[in-house]
C-alpha angles and dihedrals in degrees: 000000000000117000114246111229114246113234113225111215116244117250089249091055091052093050090047090051092054093049092045089053091054091052097048091046089053094245086124116042138205113292093005112142116236116237116273118284092250092054091049093046087055094044094052097030093232138131125257093253090052092050092049091050087055088050089053090053092052092044090055088056091048089241095122138016119212123212116199127216138051092312094038131112140132124290126196126245119192115229113275129199090226090067090057090045094051092048091046089053092055092050092049091048090051092051092050090241113187121234088238090059088054094048091047089052089050092055093048089052105036104039093066087051089067091055093045090052094048090052097050104024123139129208088258092054090054090048091053092048093050090048091052091049092048091051092050093050090060089052097052092112095051107071096193096047091041094054090049090053090046092054092046090054091056090050090049093053090054093045093051092046083075101217109128095196093053088047093056093044095048089047091059092058096034089068088063096042092049090053089052090051091053092050089056092051087055093047105041114006111154096013118133089248091052091046091052093047093048093049091047091050093047091052090053089052090052092048092048091055090053093050091047091050089052090045093234096156098175093047093047093051094048093047091050091049091054092045091052092048092051090049089051093051091051096046094046090060087090099089094183088077117048104144136047087248092057089054103039103021 
């Protein structure tokens, strides 16, 4: 078996890795200015071109922004889920991923969150869910506002489930799902079919809150799986968009 050559990281990558570590550990905070280039060059014992290459690596990851000129410099940005979501969308577009594929993935990821939430919920969690449902009910006659509340409820369920990995993964596909929801608002807001779908979805939200309050984890997960499947069936009726590229391209 042939030996695989070991790639030695470039110095710029090593510098970027050390700065990245400080950002993710919170040693460098949002909006904070990095030290002057001369100070960083001395700290890492590197040349200016090497340091600027490291900056470009971090810029590509949206961890810093660099302003040129006399008053320029690098400022820190903490990692955001939206960055991963945007990049995931590009990858899925390139692969010709179908919207059905994305919806199916959401169901696999999000339905268990409802069960997790029901199993660990607090009184405050239930209060937040009931408040979200009450707000959505007041918006039933405003399709744009209602769909926004609908999407926020789904995000809240995932947030309260308390699993950070699932939160990041669902956020990556939710970016695409949300775009599909908005496209439907543009296409059929206020139609009888849209009104029926909204009311059916709202009833599912109300039922989920009751199951979460009762700590019925299995029933909550199954209800949410059925709700997500019904939403998928409704949203995929728009045959003009079948792939992520159709939606986002």
